[in-house]
DOTOR-550447 format. One line per field, with one value per residue (C-alpha): residue number from 1; x negated, z negated, y negated; residue in three letters. Coordinates in pm, whole numbers. Layout:
BEGIN
num = (NUM/...);
c1 = (X/...);
c3 = (Z/...);
c2 = (Y/...);
residu = (ala/...);
This chain:
BEGIN
num = (1/2/3/4/5/6/7/8/9/10/11/12/13/14/15/16/17/18/19/20/21/22/23/24/25/26/27/28/29/30/31/32/33/34/35/36/37/38/39/40/41/42/43/44/45/46/47/48/49/50/51/52/53/54/55/56/57/58/59/60/61/62/63/64/65/66/67/68/69/70/71/72/73/74/75/76/77/78/79/80/81/82/83/84/85/86/87/88/89/90/91/92/93/94/95/96/97/98/99/100/101/102/103/104/105/106/107/108/109/110/111/112/113/114/115/116/117/118/119/120/121/122/123/124/125/126/127/128/129/130/131/132/133/134/135/136/137/138/139/140/141/142/143/144/145/146/147/148/149/150/151/152/153/154/155/156/157/158/159/160/161/162/163/164/165/166/167/168/169/170/171/172/173/174/175/176/177/178/179/180/181/182/183/184/185/186/187/188/189/190/191/192/193/194/195/196/197/198/199/200/201/202/203/204/205/206/207/208/209/210/211/212/213/214/215/216/217/218/219/220/221/222/223/224/225/226/227/228/229/230/231/232/233/234/235/236/237/238/239/240/241/242/243/244/245/246/247/248/249/250/251/252/253/254/255/256/257/258/259/260/261/262/263/264/265/266/267/268/269/270/271/272/273/274/275/276/277/278/279/280/281/282/283/284/285/286/287/288/289/290/291/292/293/294/295/296/297/298/299/300/301/302/303/304/305/306/307/308/309/310/311/312/313/314/315/316/317/318/319/320/321/322/323/324/325/326/327/328/329/330/331/332/333/334/335/336/337/338/339/340/341/342/343/344/345/346/347/348/349/350/351/352/353/354/355/356/357/358/359/360/361/362/363/364/365/366/367/368/369/370/371/372/373/374/375/376/377/378/379/380/381/382/383/384/385/386/387/388/389/390/391/392/393/394/395/396/397/398/399/400/401/402/403/404/405/406/407/408/409/410/411/412/413/414/415/416/417/418/419/420/421/422/423/424/425/426/427/428/429/430/431/432/433/434/435/436/437/438/439/440/441/442/443/444/445/446/447/448/449/450/451/452/453/454/455/456/457/458/459/460/461/462/463/464/465/466/467/468/469/470/471/472/473/474/475/476/477/478/479/480/481/482/483/484/485/486/487/488/489/490/491/492/493/494/495/496/497/498/499/500/501/502/503/504/505/506/507/508/509/510/511/512/513/514/515/516/517/518/519/520/521/522/523/524/525/526/527/528/529/530/531/532/533/534/535/536/537/538/539/540/541/542/543/544/545/546/547/548/549/550/551/552/553/554/555/556/557/558/559/560/561/562/563/564/565/566/567/568/569/570/571/572/573/574/575/576/577/578/579/580/581/582/583/584/585/586/587/588/589/590/591/592/593/594/595/596/597/598);
c1 = (-2036/-1902/-1639/-1357/-1453/-1439/-1097/-982/-1068/-907/-572/-586/-621/-373/-129/-206/-126/179/284/235/394/704/773/728/997/1237/1177/1284/1572/1701/1681/1871/2072/2209/2582/2675/2850/2498/2494/2150/2076/1899/1663/1595/1492/1268/1117/1023/913/672/550/480/276/89/18/-110/-337/-466/-507/-712/-923/-992/-1048/-968/-1057/-804/-998/-916/-1180/-1113/-922/-973/-793/-925/-888/-1257/-1406/-1724/-1901/-2058/-2417/-2326/-2182/-1929/-1789/-1778/-1590/-1320/-1309/-1239/-948/-810/-855/-611/-380/-361/-287/-10/160/261/435/614/722/899/1065/1186/1366/1541/1671/1787/2005/2147/2231/2384/2623/2738/2835/3022/3226/3365/3413/3222/2905/2757/2744/2457/2231/2327/2148/1917/1991/1854/1534/1518/1575/1272/1069/1128/909/617/648/644/359/171/244/94/-229/-287/-258/-511/-761/-728/-691/-849/-1128/-1504/-1657/-1981/-1816/-1593/-1882/-2108/-1808/-1750/-2120/-2221/-1885/-1862/-2207/-2115/-1792/-1874/-2232/-2217/-2398/-2199/-2353/-2229/-1880/-1605/-1329/-1049/-969/-786/-1030/-748/-973/-1334/-1536/-1643/-1989/-1818/-1624/-1288/-1083/-982/-738/-871/-611/-657/-578/-277/-159/-200/-24/268/323/286/514/749/779/804/1062/1302/1287/1353/1646/1792/1766/1931/2208/2308/2251/2519/2767/2695/2765/3084/3195/3137/3329/3640/3600/3849/4130/4070/4191/3870/3818/3652/3360/3297/3338/3067/2841/2815/2769/2496/2334/2349/2226/1924/1857/1856/1624/1401/1424/1305/980/815/948/742/440/409/629/510/145/61/288/104/-240/-151/5/-201/-515/-362/-286/-641/-533/-812/-673/-1008/-898/-563/-688/-833/-507/-325/-541/-385/-52/-96/-217/55/350/411/372/650/890/1065/1169/1503/1653/1561/1745/2019/2170/2371/2291/1915/1915/2131/1905/1606/1762/1670/1953/2059/2111/2459/2811/2837/2962/3167/2916/2953/2672/2512/2689/3037/2899/2755/2915/2875/2681/2427/2394/2267/2050/1900/1842/1689/1474/1338/1258/1089/894/786/678/487/329/204/53/-126/-246/-334/-517/-720/-822/-949/-1157/-1316/-1379/-1567/-1724/-2112/-2387/-2361/-2029/-2096/-1837/-1604/-1559/-1503/-1271/-1060/-1090/-951/-673/-501/-438/-168/-20/23/152/422/517/530/760/993/958/1014/1223/1423/1540/1627/1815/2028/2102/2254/2456/2338/2402/2150/2288/2268/1877/1673/1565/1200/1105/1277/1073/750/779/887/578/352/477/679/449/107/48/226/27/-325/-292/-364/-637/-807/-706/-899/-1189/-1187/-1180/-1441/-1657/-1624/-1703/-2013/-2155/-2124/-2254/-2515/-2642/-2930/-2765/-2801/-3141/-2976/-2690/-2851/-2927/-2554/-2275/-2057/-1801/-1767/-1740/-1478/-1261/-1300/-1198/-899/-798/-824/-645/-355/-336/-321/-43/157/132/351/653/643/798/1202/1359/1053/1028/1074/1319/1465/1866/2040/2356/2205/1922/1632/1380/1448/1354/1570/1754/1637/1431/1103/1142/1223/918/699/817/746/378/320/475/266/-56/34/92/-264/-445/-277/-369/-738/-773/-633/-900/-1170/-1018/-1013/-1386/-1484/-1286/-1504/-1805/-1746/-1636/-1915/-2208/-2474/-2669/-3020/-3318/-3184/-3145/-2839/-2682/-2746/-2567/-2266/-2233/-2251/-2009/-1757/-1760/-1732/-1435/-1249/-1293/-1199/-894/-805/-839/-617/-346/-313/-279/-3/185/177/269/572/677/643/856/1124/1135/1122/1362/1520/1700/1901/2019/2326/2520/2567/2391/2273/2107/1927/1831/1662/1461/1389/1363/1293/1044/857/830/760/485/284/290/178/-90/-265);
c3 = (-1467/-1568/-1862/-1593/-1445/-1780/-1815/-1481/-1534/-1878/-1701/-1420/-1635/-1877/-1620/-1445/-1760/-1841/-1492/-1492/-1826/-1773/-1420/-1491/-1797/-1550/-1287/-1546/-1648/-1320/-1235/-1581/-1663/-1364/-1310/-986/-845/-813/-507/-264/-473/-722/-455/-340/-701/-763/-422/-558/-874/-697/-485/-791/-940/-599/-584/-956/-893/-575/-751/-1038/-780/-570/-841/-616/-645/-484/-396/-198/-101/71/396/334/143/115/-102/-172/-372/-475/-195/-266/-144/49/417/416/83/195/502/259/42/348/406/53/73/360/186/-126/110/289/-44/-72/275/151/-157/-40/221/-51/-234/86/140/-237/-170/145/-12/-320/-96/125/-193/-336/-1/30/393/486/585/275/485/699/399/435/618/901/826/507/624/841/552/375/678/718/421/557/863/740/540/835/1036/743/727/1094/1114/855/1014/1395/1294/964/920/844/1075/1079/1047/765/582/597/479/159/81/-130/-311/-386/-532/-775/-876/-906/-897/-580/-248/60/128/-171/-122/134/224/431/466/662/784/898/992/1122/1123/1462/1522/1557/1224/1360/1236/1484/1395/1409/1634/1502/1136/1267/1431/1131/928/1151/1126/735/715/949/742/414/559/685/344/142/369/337/-27/-37/188/55/-285/-261/-88/-374/-623/-452/-423/-790/-906/-730/-880/-1148/-879/-706/-818/-954/-1252/-1544/-1544/-1167/-1221/-1532/-1349/-1030/-1237/-1439/-1107/-982/-1304/-1273/-921/-975/-1266/-1069/-808/-1036/-1126/-811/-727/-1043/-1003/-631/-397/-580/-654/-353/-135/-260/-234/140/243/80/231/573/500/357/-27/-239/-495/-623/-981/-919/-728/-1034/-1214/-878/-930/-1264/-1176/-879/-1120/-1378/-1130/-1118/-1494/-1560/-1255/-1390/-1739/-1640/-1550/-1884/-2056/-1832/-1720/-1995/-1901/-1961/-2250/-2440/-2345/-2484/-2795/-3108/-3247/-3587/-3634/-3776/-3621/-3406/-3612/-3398/-3305/-3108/-2896/-2968/-2640/-2829/-3161/-3015/-2854/-2487/-2449/-2733/-2624/-2269/-2428/-2651/-2388/-2120/-2402/-2493/-2142/-2031/-2368/-2348/-1965/-2073/-2364/-2203/-1921/-2164/-2383/-2105/-1934/-2267/-2269/-1934/-1961/-2286/-2154/-1834/-2025/-1932/-2196/-2522/-2706/-3063/-3366/-3322/-2948/-3016/-3281/-3047/-2783/-2986/-3148/-2789/-2803/-3090/-2949/-2590/-2759/-2919/-2629/-2394/-2644/-2615/-2226/-2151/-2455/-2634/-2328/-2105/-2369/-2498/-2148/-2074/-2388/-2565/-2945/-3182/-3187/-2795/-2804/-2802/-3180/-3160/-2891/-3054/-3366/-3194/-3021/-3367/-3524/-3258/-3210/-3520/-3772/-3636/-3438/-3698/-3953/-3735/-3655/-4019/-4066/-3756/-3880/-4222/-4016/-3812/-4122/-4271/-3978/-3987/-4358/-4296/-4003/-4188/-4543/-4408/-4083/-4075/-4195/-4470/-4428/-4535/-4283/-3992/-3846/-3940/-3688/-3932/-3686/-3534/-3856/-3966/-3668/-3666/-4058/-3976/-3704/-3938/-4224/-4040/-3832/-4148/-4307/-4011/-3935/-4233/-4017/-3765/-4000/-3969/-4155/-4252/-3938/-3821/-3542/-3287/-3341/-3017/-3238/-3420/-3176/-3431/-3555/-3869/-4118/-4095/-4408/-4607/-4911/-4733/-4460/-4733/-4938/-4642/-4544/-4897/-4901/-4554/-4671/-4977/-4766/-4527/-4801/-4990/-4645/-4549/-4904/-4864/-4538/-4642/-4913/-4680/-4469/-4744/-4828/-4458/-4427/-4761/-4614/-4253/-4444/-4684/-4543/-4330/-4038/-4115/-3904/-3583/-3396/-3425/-3087/-3147/-3492/-3341/-3071/-3322/-3549/-3270/-3191/-3525/-3588/-3256/-3401/-3770/-3622/-3432/-3704/-3925/-3653/-3635/-3993/-4021/-3754/-3898/-4248/-4073/-3948/-4282/-4433/-4162/-4194/-4544/-4690/-4415/-4233/-4564/-4586/-4363/-4243/-3896/-3627/-3438/-3737/-3824/-3451/-3452/-3777/-3709/-3347/-3156/-3432/-3386/-3023/-3023/-3289/-3088/-2772/-2940/-3111/-2763);
c2 = (-164/-505/-544/-596/-257/-68/-221/-156/206/207/74/317/619/519/448/767/961/791/835/1208/1263/1016/1138/1522/1478/1266/1550/1814/1582/1551/1924/2027/1751/1555/1596/1773/1452/1303/1517/1479/1159/1428/1524/1190/1078/1409/1311/975/1103/1350/1054/838/1122/1132/765/740/1036/868/536/707/889/572/341/46/-314/-565/-862/-1204/-1458/-1764/-1646/-1290/-1012/-655/-325/-191/110/232/417/794/828/1136/1054/1339/1228/862/963/1119/807/599/825/819/456/430/655/440/152/334/397/24/97/419/260/-41/189/426/124/50/403/428/130/252/603/410/188/502/678/404/288/639/631/954/812/989/1265/1114/1226/1594/1870/1763/1401/1408/1544/1233/988/1156/1134/749/639/874/691/358/458/605/290/70/279/308/-70/-143/119/-3/-381/-467/-187/-228/-502/-670/-1025/-945/-769/-1054/-1307/-1081/-995/-1261/-1290/-916/-932/-1224/-1060/-713/-677/-453/-494/-403/-97/65/-25/111/-136/-228/-599/-857/-1175/-1419/-1727/-1762/-2107/-2195/-2367/-2697/-2661/-2570/-2254/-2004/-1733/-1368/-1199/-822/-938/-1144/-851/-631/-899/-898/-533/-525/-820/-670/-366/-553/-784/-525/-334/-654/-752/-379/-394/-747/-670/-333/-435/-705/-465/-214/-459/-581/-224/-164/-454/-320/33/-47/-102/215/573/720/888/705/956/865/479/503/737/485/169/360/456/96/-52/203/122/-262/-220/20/-256/-525/-326/-304/-665/-767/-548/-481/-719/-1042/-987/-792/-1007/-1309/-1132/-1076/-1393/-1660/-1610/-1635/-2015/-2051/-2048/-1908/-1689/-1507/-1517/-1395/-1088/-895/-897/-771/-466/-395/-458/-216/48/-2/27/415/456/209/281/595/413/262/611/725/441/399/766/878/1250/1185/906/1191/1460/1236/1133/1309/1545/1514/1162/1201/1131/784/516/255/-23/-331/-480/-822/-940/-881/-1032/-1345/-1636/-1596/-1914/-1855/-1492/-1598/-1852/-1580/-1359/-1566/-1739/-1407/-1320/-1650/-1636/-1294/-1304/-1635/-1468/-1150/-1329/-1576/-1317/-1076/-1353/-1457/-1103/-1074/-1423/-1324/-994/-1144/-1407/-1405/-1356/-1164/-1258/-1360/-1276/-1544/-1459/-1071/-1135/-1360/-1105/-845/-1070/-1097/-706/-726/-1059/-907/-555/-780/-994/-667/-488/-784/-780/-420/-302/-610/-788/-474/-268/-605/-727/-351/-401/-76/-24/99/436/470/426/712/719/839/607/319/425/433/99/-46/99/-37/-374/-450/-283/-224/-533/-736/-639/-625/-988/-1118/-889/-1046/-1401/-1362/-1230/-1543/-1767/-1535/-1604/-1989/-1953/-1761/-1980/-2310/-2161/-1961/-2109/-1887/-1566/-1350/-1128/-801/-854/-986/-635/-529/-556/-708/-794/-467/-315/-569/-504/-104/-110/-336/-83/210/36/-89/247/442/208/189/591/643/467/738/959/971/728/534/369/-19/-34/-256/-313/-431/-488/-790/-883/-820/-595/-442/-161/144/38/371/393/487/217/-34/62/53/-288/-431/-307/-402/-766/-782/-714/-999/-1242/-1115/-1160/-1491/-1638/-1508/-1661/-1981/-1986/-1957/-2210/-2485/-2402/-2438/-2760/-2892/-2804/-2950/-3295/-3347/-3127/-3315/-3157/-3108/-2986/-3121/-3458/-3646/-3548/-3164/-3215/-3402/-3149/-2856/-3026/-3091/-2715/-2611/-2837/-2704/-2333/-2433/-2613/-2317/-2098/-2309/-2352/-1994/-1926/-2195/-2028/-1672/-1841/-2017/-1699/-1509/-1791/-1746/-1368/-1362/-1650/-1853/-1605/-1522/-1854/-1772/-1444/-1628/-1395/-1692/-1837/-1482/-1467/-1805/-1732/-1377/-1270/-1634/-1700/-1380/-1401/-1753/-1742/-1470/-1662/-1976/-1770/-1712);
residu = (met/ser/asn/tyr/glu/tyr/leu/lys/ile/phe/val/gln/trp/thr/ser/phe/leu/cys/ser/leu/val/phe/asn/leu/ile/leu/thr/phe/leu/ile/ile/thr/lys/ser/pro/lys/lys/met/gly/asn/tyr/arg/trp/leu/met/ile/tyr/phe/ser/cys/phe/ala/ile/phe/phe/ser/thr/leu/asp/val/ile/val/gly/pro/phe/ile/his/ala/his/gly/thr/ser/ala/cys/leu/leu/met/arg/arg/ser/glu/ser/glu/asp/val/ala/asn/val/gln/tyr/val/leu/leu/ile/leu/leu/cys/ser/cys/phe/gly/val/thr/ile/thr/phe/phe/ala/ile/his/phe/val/phe/arg/tyr/phe/ala/leu/glu/arg/lys/gly/arg/ile/ser/tyr/phe/asp/gly/lys/tyr/phe/leu/ile/trp/leu/ala/ile/pro/val/val/cys/gly/thr/val/trp/gly/leu/ala/leu/his/phe/phe/val/gly/his/thr/tyr/glu/thr/thr/glu/tyr/leu/arg/glu/asn/ile/leu/his/his/tyr/asn/leu/glu/met/lys/asp/val/ile/tyr/val/gly/ala/phe/tyr/trp/arg/thr/leu/glu/asn/gly/glu/met/glu/leu/val/ile/ser/ala/ala/ile/ala/ala/gly/ile/met/phe/ser/val/lys/ala/thr/ser/ile/ser/val/val/cys/tyr/tyr/gly/phe/leu/ser/tyr/arg/gln/ile/ser/glu/leu/pro/gln/glu/gly/glu/ser/ala/phe/thr/lys/ser/leu/gln/lys/gln/leu/tyr/lys/ala/leu/val/leu/gln/ala/met/ile/pro/ile/leu/phe/met/tyr/leu/pro/ile/gly/thr/phe/leu/ile/leu/pro/ala/phe/asn/val/asn/ile/glu/ser/phe/ser/lys/leu/ala/thr/leu/phe/tyr/ala/val/tyr/pro/ala/val/asp/pro/leu/pro/leu/phe/phe/ile/ile/asp/asn/tyr/arg/ile/ala/leu/lys/asp/glu/gly/gln/gly/glu/asp/ile/pro/glu/leu/pro/ala/ser/ala/leu/met/ala/pro/gly/phe/tyr/trp/phe/ala/leu/ile/ser/cys/leu/ile/ile/ser/ile/phe/gly/ser/thr/val/asn/phe/tyr/leu/phe/tyr/lys/phe/leu/lys/arg/asp/gly/lys/ala/asn/gly/phe/gln/lys/ile/cys/leu/val/lys/thr/leu/pro/asn/phe/val/ile/cys/phe/ala/phe/leu/leu/trp/val/val/pro/val/thr/ala/leu/asp/tyr/thr/tyr/ser/gln/leu/pro/tyr/arg/leu/asn/ser/ile/ile/gly/ser/leu/ala/gly/ser/trp/ala/tyr/leu/phe/thr/pro/phe/leu/gln/val/ser/leu/ser/cys/asn/arg/phe/tyr/val/leu/tyr/phe/pro/phe/gly/ile/lys/val/leu/lys/arg/val/pro/val/thr/asn/ile/ser/ile/val/leu/ser/ile/leu/ile/val/ser/cys/val/cys/ser/val/gly/leu/gln/glu/thr/cys/gly/tyr/val/tyr/asp/pro/asn/phe/phe/cys/trp/arg/pro/glu/gly/leu/pro/cys/ser/asp/gln/leu/ala/lys/val/ile/leu/ala/met/ile/tyr/ser/ile/thr/phe/ser/ser/asn/val/phe/asn/val/leu/thr/gly/ala/arg/leu/leu/val/asn/lys/met/val/gly/met/asn/gln/gln/glu/ala/ala/arg/arg/arg/lys/arg/trp/met/ile/met/phe/thr/gln/ser/val/ile/gln/asp/cys/leu/his/leu/val/asp/ile/ile/asn/ala/thr/tyr/leu/trp/glu/leu/ser/asp/glu/leu/trp/phe/gln/phe/leu/phe/leu/thr/leu/ser/phe/ile/ile/ile/tyr/thr/leu/asp/gly);
């Protein structure tokens, strides 16, 4: 199997386990903690949670590859040698495709239900009794239509197989006899060079786009009506609890709609549409596979954080009495608050994308990776963790006006330990490894005999992971953690003796590692300036020097970036008590540095 396939399997299994845990917890909370005013909406949410578990289970069993080539788009999987098993695999593949049609219909029904509940005109009764069963059947019907369209119009054909054969072998090292697929082949090239539309593919695309367009139209229409209705709640004679619950449910619904838009509508829609216009998106299709797998794991998260009954149930007890707090939106000037929020959102999306792309490119690189490339590969992981933590934690909880005491303490502590401590400390360890690697290559170009058979790079990476994990595991203890504080839009220690001491230890380690890294950089730079290449012709010497200078420059720039962040987070932020000033030198500096590092 290729490196990409190992990555795909890891993502699919991780997503499956997270989806199983999150959705089971959510189902338990819906059953035991939901207020009675939710009515049948509870069963709608349970239905959707059970479907998400089914979806992720099916995804990990099938292990699909989403692939596009030229004017074709297909979903394929490895084929079993047994003909009977292969027939079952084909059915599972069609079912997995059908899950997309089910999912987008689910969200349309959610938005219809929320609007009927808000408008108070009696139409919510259409979700009672036998009508409710009809609503539950609609996603199944749409999913069935989606699956049948694929089976009858874009199933396995000789023409499509031959069109994909060479490309599938190149990308996945798989012969077509070893795969099962369904896929649309939109345009065929005639003998005279003209393009001819494949009618069966056009019909299938028409059916799928109709289902998708209908779903999106319903979501937009009823979403707008719901927003308008909620904005009028203060003028209506509803209780404070009802108003609060309706707003919570609407916020949860909007965020739950944003997740499939980011992870399914956009990537899968792009995957289906662009090949029809002869736009080749081969390089994008592998990324779409991973987005499709991650979706069911992240989908239940908004409900945990927005619905008070669920959030309070998850929140650790014994945190003391609530202290009156204000969110960042109340402490910052409105203009600066929105600048801060939008800048963090844009930079975190860009940083997550860049570092994920680099990880993928290093992983699929042909040939055996050298030490420098291995370190660069691993270095994308802490950068991605930090950017992703901003995207899925910092931005959402700040935008929803949560205060520190309203966040689930344990979850905040885990995310803080992972992004604010582990990833933050792991990066300097990898940076000194990069500097040491450049130093070793230049000063010992033929290697050191006793080290030639020792995987020094692998050992240094593993030791770095172990050391950083041991140090940061201390932060998982209560009162020792590193947390995100939405009151001040920044990461910070908990402010207790244990967390303050741990922060000092981590800072001292970073200073020592950064100093060591820069010592290696100075020695490497001196060698590049004064050393002459011997034992090779002038052209080869120039080529090698240029390559080493590029690697050396990369290492120095990355060291300088982290040095700037250390100075900002240690000294500069204390020069002013203004919240906007501290945001610039703590939070914004943090996310920008780890984005630029990629």
